[in-house]
C-alpha positions in Angstrom: 0.2 -0.1 -0.1 2.8 2.3 0.7 4.7 1.2 -2.7 1.5 3.0 -4.8 1.5 5.6 -3.3 4.8 5.9 -3.6 4.8 5.8 -7.4 1.2 7.2 -7.9 3.0 10.7 -6.0 5.5 11.7 -9.3 5.8 10.9 -12.9 9.3 10.4 -11.8 9.0 7.6 -10.1 6.5 5.5 -12.4 9.5 5.7 -15.6 11.6 5.0 -13.6 9.9 1.7 -12.6 9.1 1.0 -15.9 12.8 1.8 -17.3 14.4 -0.6 -14.6 11.7 -3.2 -15.4 12.8 -3.4 -19.2 16.4 -3.3 -18.4 16.0 -6.1 -15.9 13.5 -8.2 -17.7 16.6 -7.3 -20.9 19.5 -8.8 -19.0 17.8 -12.2 -17.2 17.0 -12.7 -21.1 20.4 -12.3 -22.7 22.2 -13.7 -19.1 19.9 -16.4 -20.2 20.6 -16.5 -23.8 24.9 -16.5 -23.2 24.0 -19.0 -20.1 22.6 -21.7 -22.5 24.8 -20.6 -25.4 28.4 -20.9 -23.7 26.6 -24.3 -22.9 26.1 -25.6 -26.0 29.8 -24.5 -27.2 31.2 -25.9 -24.0 30.1 -29.4 -25.2 30.3 -28.9 -28.5 34.3 -27.6 -28.4 34.6 -30.3 -25.9 33.4 -33.3 -28.3 35.0 -31.4 -31.1 38.1 -31.5 -29.5 38.2 -35.1 -28.6 36.9 -36.2 -32.2 39.6 -33.6 -33.4 42.0 -35.6 -31.2 41.0 -38.9 -32.5 41.3 -38.0 -36.0 44.6 -36.7 -35.8 46.1 -39.3 -33.9 44.9 -41.7 -36.3 46.1 -40.2 -39.2 49.4 -40.2 -37.4 49.4 -43.6 -37.3 48.1 -43.9 -41.0 50.8 -41.9 -41.3 53.7 -44.3 -39.6 52.7 -47.3 -40.8 52.7 -46.5 -44.5 56.2 -45.0 -43.9 57.5 -47.6 -41.8 56.2 -49.8 -44.9 57.7 -47.6 -47.7 60.8 -47.7 -45.5 61.1 -51.4 -45.4 60.6 -51.4 -49.5 62.9 -49.1 -49.7 65.9 -51.1 -48.1 65.1 -54.2 -49.3 65.2 -52.5 -53.1 68.9 -50.7 -52.2 70.3 -53.8 -51.0 69.8 -53.8 -47.3 70.8 -50.0 -46.4 70.3 -50.2 -42.9 69.8 -45.7 -42.8 66.4 -48.0 -44.1 65.5 -50.7 -41.1 66.6 -47.6 -38.7 64.0 -45.5 -40.5 61.3 -48.4 -39.6 62.2 -48.3 -36.1 61.7 -45.1 -35.7 58.9 -45.3 -37.3 57.6 -47.9 -34.9 58.9 -45.4 -32.5 56.1 -43.1 -32.9 53.5 -45.5 -34.1 53.8 -46.9 -29.9 53.8 -43.3 -28.7 50.7 -42.8 -30.7 49.2 -46.2 -29.9 49.5 -44.8 -26.5 47.6 -41.7 -26.8 44.7 -43.7 -28.7 44.3 -45.8 -25.5 43.2 -42.7 -23.9 40.8 -41.3 -26.5 38.9 -44.6 -25.8 35.5 -43.6 -25.6 33.4 -46.1 -26.9 32.9 -49.4 -28.9 34.1 -47.9 -32.2 37.2 -46.7 -30.6 37.8 -49.8 -29.3 37.8 -51.8 -32.5 39.5 -49.3 -34.1 42.5 -49.7 -31.6 42.5 -53.8 -31.3 43.5 -53.3 -35.2 45.8 -51.1 -34.6 47.6 -53.5 -32.1 47.1 -55.9 -33.8 48.7 -54.5 -37.1 51.1 -53.7 -34.9 52.1 -56.6 -33.4 51.3 -58.8 -36.6 53.6 -56.5 -38.8 56.5 -54.6 -36.1 57.3 -57.8 -34.6 56.4 -60.8 -37.2 56.7 -59.5 -40.6 59.0 -56.9 -40.6 61.6 -58.9 -38.1 61.8 -61.6 -39.9 61.3 -60.8 -43.2 64.1 -58.4 -42.8 65.9 -61.8 -41.5 65.4 -63.8 -44.5 66.9 -61.0 -46.6 69.6 -60.8 -44.2 70.2 -64.4 -45.1 69.7 -63.8 -49.0 66.3 -66.1 -48.6 64.7 -63.8 -51.1 61.5 -66.6 -52.6 61.2 -67.0 -49.0 60.6 -63.2 -48.3 58.3 -63.6 -51.9 56.5 -65.7 -49.7 55.6 -64.0 -47.2 54.3 -61.1 -49.0 52.5 -63.7 -51.3 51.7 -67.0 -49.6 50.6 -65.3 -45.8 48.7 -62.6 -47.3 51.2 -60.1 -46.3 49.4 -57.1 -48.3 46.2 -58.0 -47.9 46.7 -57.9 -44.1 48.2 -53.7 -44.8 45.4 -53.3 -47.5 42.8 -54.8 -44.5 44.2 -52.2 -41.8 44.2 -49.2 -44.3 40.7 -49.6 -45.4 39.7 -50.3 -41.3 41.6 -47.4 -41.1 39.9 -45.7 -44.0 36.5 -46.7 -41.9 37.1 -45.3 -38.8 38.4 -42.0 -40.5 35.4 -41.4 -42.6 33.1 -42.5 -39.6 34.7 -39.1 -37.3 34.5 -36.9 -40.2 30.2 -37.8 -39.9 30.8 -37.2 -36.2 32.4 -33.7 -36.4 29.4 -33.3 -39.4 27.1 -34.1 -37.3 28.1 -32.4 -34.2 28.2 -29.3 -36.3 25.0 -29.4 -37.9 23.2 -30.0 -34.6 25.6 -27.1 -32.8 24.3 -24.6 -35.5 21.1 -26.1 -35.3 20.7 -25.5 -31.1 21.8 -21.9 -31.7 19.6 -21.2 -34.1 16.9 -22.7 -32.2 17.8 -20.0 -29.0 18.5 -17.6 -31.1 14.8 -17.6 -32.7 13.3 -18.4 -28.8 15.4 -15.4 -27.9 13.5 -13.5 -30.3 10.2 -14.5 -29.7 10.6 -14.4 -25.8 11.9 -10.5 -26.9 9.0 -9.8 -29.3 6.6 -10.7 -26.4 8.9 -8.2 -24.1 8.3 -5.7 -26.4 4.8 -6.2 -27.1 4.4 -5.8 -23.2 6.6 -3.0 -22.4 4.7 -1.1 -25.3 0.9 -2.0 -23.7 2.5 -0.8 -20.7 4.2 1.6 -21.6 0.6 2.7 -23.7 -1.7 2.6 -21.1 1.0 5.0 -18.8 0.8 7.4 -21.7 -2.9 7.4 -22.2 -3.2 8.2 -18.4 -0.4 11.0 -19.2 -2.4 12.4 -22.8 -5.7 12.7 -21.5 -5.4 15.3 -17.9 -2.7 17.4 -20.6 -5.3 17.3 -23.4 -7.6 18.8 -20.9 -5.2 21.5 -20.2 -3.7 21.6 -23.8 -7.5 22.8 -24.7 -7.5 25.2 -21.7 -4.7 27.1 -22.8 -5.8 27.5 -26.1 -8.8 29.1 -25.6 -7.1 31.2 -23.5 -4.8 32.3 -26.0 -7.4 32.9 -28.1 -9.1 35.8 -25.3 -11.6 33.2 -25.0 -13.3 33.5 -21.7 -12.8 29.5 -19.4 -12.7 29.0 -15.9 -11.1 25.7 -15.6 -12.2 23.3 -13.3 -9.4 20.2 -11.8 -11.0 16.7 -11.7 -8.6 14.5 -12.1 -8.2 13.8 -8.3 -4.4 12.8 -9.4 -1.9 12.7 -6.7 1.2 13.0 -9.5 2.6 16.2 -10.7 0.0 16.2 -13.4 -2.7 16.8 -10.3 -0.5 19.7 -8.9 -0.3 21.4 -12.2 -4.4 21.1 -12.8 -4.7 22.7 -9.7 -1.8 25.4 -10.2 -3.5 25.9 -13.7 -7.0 26.3 -12.0 -5.4 28.7 -9.9 -3.9 30.8 -12.9 -7.2 30.3 -14.6 -8.5 32.8 -12.5 -5.9 35.2 -12.6 -5.2 35.4 -15.6 -9.8 36.7 -16.3 -9.3 38.9 -13.3 -6.4 41.0 -15.3 -7.0 40.3 -18.8 -8.8 43.6 -19.4 -6.0 45.5 -18.2 -3.2 43.7 -20.0 -5.7 43.9 -23.6 -5.7 47.6 -23.0 -2.3 47.9 -22.4 -1.5 46.0 -25.3 -3.4 48.4 -27.3 -1.3 51.8 -26.5 1.5 49.3 -27.0 1.4 48.5 -30.2 -0.5 52.3 -31.2 3.4 53.0 -29.8 5.3 51.0 -31.8 3.0 52.0 -34.9 4.0 55.4 -34.8 8.1 54.5 -34.2 8.0 52.3 -36.6 6.6 55.2 -39.1 8.9 57.8 -37.4 11.4 55.2 -37.8 10.7 55.0 -42.0 9.7 58.0 -42.1 14.1 59.1 -40.9 15.5 56.5 -42.8 14.2 57.6 -46.0 15.8 61.2 -45.0 18.9 59.9 -44.4 19.2 58.2 -47.7 17.7 60.6 -49.7 20.4 63.4 -47.8 23.3 61.3 -48.3 21.7 61.2 -52.4 22.3 65.1 -52.6 25.5 64.7 -50.9 26.9 62.5 -53.2 25.6 64.5 -55.9 26.4 67.7 -54.7 30.0 67.2 -54.2 30.6 65.3 -57.6 29.1 68.6 -59.2 31.4 71.2 -56.8 34.0 68.7 -58.4 32.6 69.6 -61.5 32.2 73.1 -61.3 35.4 73.6 -59.6 37.8 71.6 -62.4 35.3 74.5 -65.0 36.6 76.7 -63.0 40.3 76.2 -62.6 40.8 75.5 -66.4 40.7 77.7 -68.8 42.7 74.7 -71.2 39.2 73.3 -73.6 40.6 70.2 -73.3 41.4 69.5 -70.1 37.7 71.7 -69.2 36.3 68.3 -71.7 38.0 66.1 -69.9 37.1 67.1 -66.0 33.3 66.9 -67.8 33.5 63.4 -69.1 35.5 62.6 -66.0 33.7 64.3 -63.6 30.6 63.1 -65.3 30.9 59.5 -65.1 31.3 59.8 -61.5 28.3 61.0 -60.9 26.4 58.7 -63.4 28.6 55.8 -62.4 29.6 55.0 -66.3 31.9 52.9 -66.3 33.2 54.9 -70.2 31.7 58.8 -71.8 32.7 60.7 -74.7 31.3 64.0 -75.3 32.3 66.4 -78.4 31.2 69.9 -79.4 29.5 70.6 -81.9 31.5 74.0 -83.4 34.8 74.2 -85.6 36.9 70.8 -85.5 34.7 69.5 -83.1 36.8 69.8 -80.1 36.2 66.3 -77.5 37.2 64.3 -75.0 36.6 60.9 -73.5 37.2 58.1 -71.0 37.8 54.5 -71.1 37.3 55.0 -75.0 39.6 53.6 -77.7 40.3 56.2 -81.0 39.1 54.0 -83.5 35.8 54.2 -81.5 36.0 57.6 -81.3 36.7 58.1 -84.5 33.4 56.2 -85.5 31.3 58.5 -83.6 32.1 61.4 -84.9 32.2 60.5 -88.6 28.3 59.6 -87.9 27.6 62.4 -86.4 24.7 63.7 -89.2 23.3 60.1 -89.1 21.5 57.1 -86.8 21.2 58.0 -83.8 22.2 61.6 -83.6 19.1 62.3 -85.7 17.3 61.1 -82.5 19.1 63.7 -80.4 18.6 66.4 -82.6 15.1 66.3 -83.2 14.2 64.9 -79.3 16.0 67.4 -77.3 16.1 65.2 -74.6 18.4 62.5 -72.8 17.5 58.6 -74.5 18.6 55.1 -72.9 20.3 52.4 -75.6 20.0 49.3 -74.4 22.7 46.7 -76.4 24.9 43.5 -75.7 28.0 43.6 -75.1 31.2 42.9 -78.0 33.4 40.3 -76.7 36.3 43.3 -76.2 33.6 44.8 -73.8 32.9 41.4 -72.0 36.7 40.7 -71.1 37.0 37.8 -69.4 33.2 36.9 -69.3 31.8 34.7 -70.7 28.4 34.6 -69.9 25.0 37.2 -72.3 25.8 41.0 -70.8 24.6 43.9 -71.8 25.8 47.3 -72.1 23.4 50.9 -71.5 24.0 53.9 -73.8 22.7 56.9 -72.6 22.5 60.2 -74.9 22.3 63.7 -73.6 22.3 67.3 -75.5 23.6 70.3 -74.0 21.8 73.0 -74.9 22.1 76.8 -75.1 20.2 79.5 -73.5 18.9 80.1 -76.9 17.6 75.9 -77.6 20.5 74.9 -80.1 22.4 71.3 -78.8 26.1 72.8 -78.3 27.3 69.4 -77.7 26.5 65.5 -77.1 27.8 63.4 -74.6 27.1 59.8 -74.7 28.0 57.4 -71.8 27.7 53.4 -71.0 27.1 52.0 -67.8 27.8 48.1 -68.4 25.2 45.3 -66.7 23.4 47.9 -64.7 20.3 49.9 -66.5 20.5 53.6 -66.1 17.0 54.4 -63.7 13.9 56.7 -64.7 15.7 58.9 -61.4 18.8 58.9 -63.0 17.5 60.3 -66.1 15.6 62.5 -65.0 18.4 64.0 -63.2 
């Protein structure tokens, strides 16, 4: 009872209990799987090691017997050379050692039968056939040696033992394959069982978690709806009906008190908010006006400074060429042009340029009486021409670029066109305000 009350008063404790339960259940499941797999692995390794040891001993025995037989034949073939016989005796010693090892690993009737067959063949060959054959050979009784091999069936006895050895080793290989399959099946079954138990654990924990979340969701949903109503400005009086003792219960009580307090102060806050909005709008409008005025002032200041430079250049120079140069350079700075040209229409067509080649100047002067100059003469007002940039104007740019040429007449007080000015900007059009200036 006390534990139940202890848990009901805290959501953190409830989630902690759920988390501990999940961890504990998963730990027990993993521990059980690991213990089971360790047991079957240990059993598999013991059986596998025993079978591999038997197979190794049997292979070494077969090697020793075959090498002894081969060395004995070498003894006969090379006229009784003792080195071959010494090797036979060496293999005899190794065979005795392997037979002793085989006795230690005998576990069943098949092992016992193979041990008896091996002992029998060892006694037959090393203690009977081999010494007798050597003695007869050394006494030059070659026919008797031949009779041992043929009449006494020595060769058949050797082949019989080799057949028994083959059957025994094949049986060992079958056992090895069988225990491998059995071991893999046990591992697979244990993994399937683990997967099923893990799935059931996940389903159970998901069910408990969902129930807990539902118990939290409903009061939170009620609080959310009430908060939404308050946010929209709708009058609401929240009542706590959860009767919970945990944090959600405390939150519901606190929210109920808060709604009552909000209703008492809502009207004052709304009035203050409207007043603040009005002040903010007024300040924003004033800030915008100040920014526009500052921008206009800065622009006019820049234009005045450039025009003053132009006037100073005109006032400080009596050389017509320098005056024209000063005019065209200053105008380029004033309107932000990349290049420009001015031509007086009087005698000799005095001119000056900035950023224009000599060839371009001559071309323009040559065609003063045709083309766009006729339009300028008739309209007596500036106009703008948009055209694609020539290759030499694009520099290192490879994409399509455009030039904007502005043609401006210079009129006398009597309305006659005294000069013409042409300025170009690359990839930046002249605005209507600039055209009006």
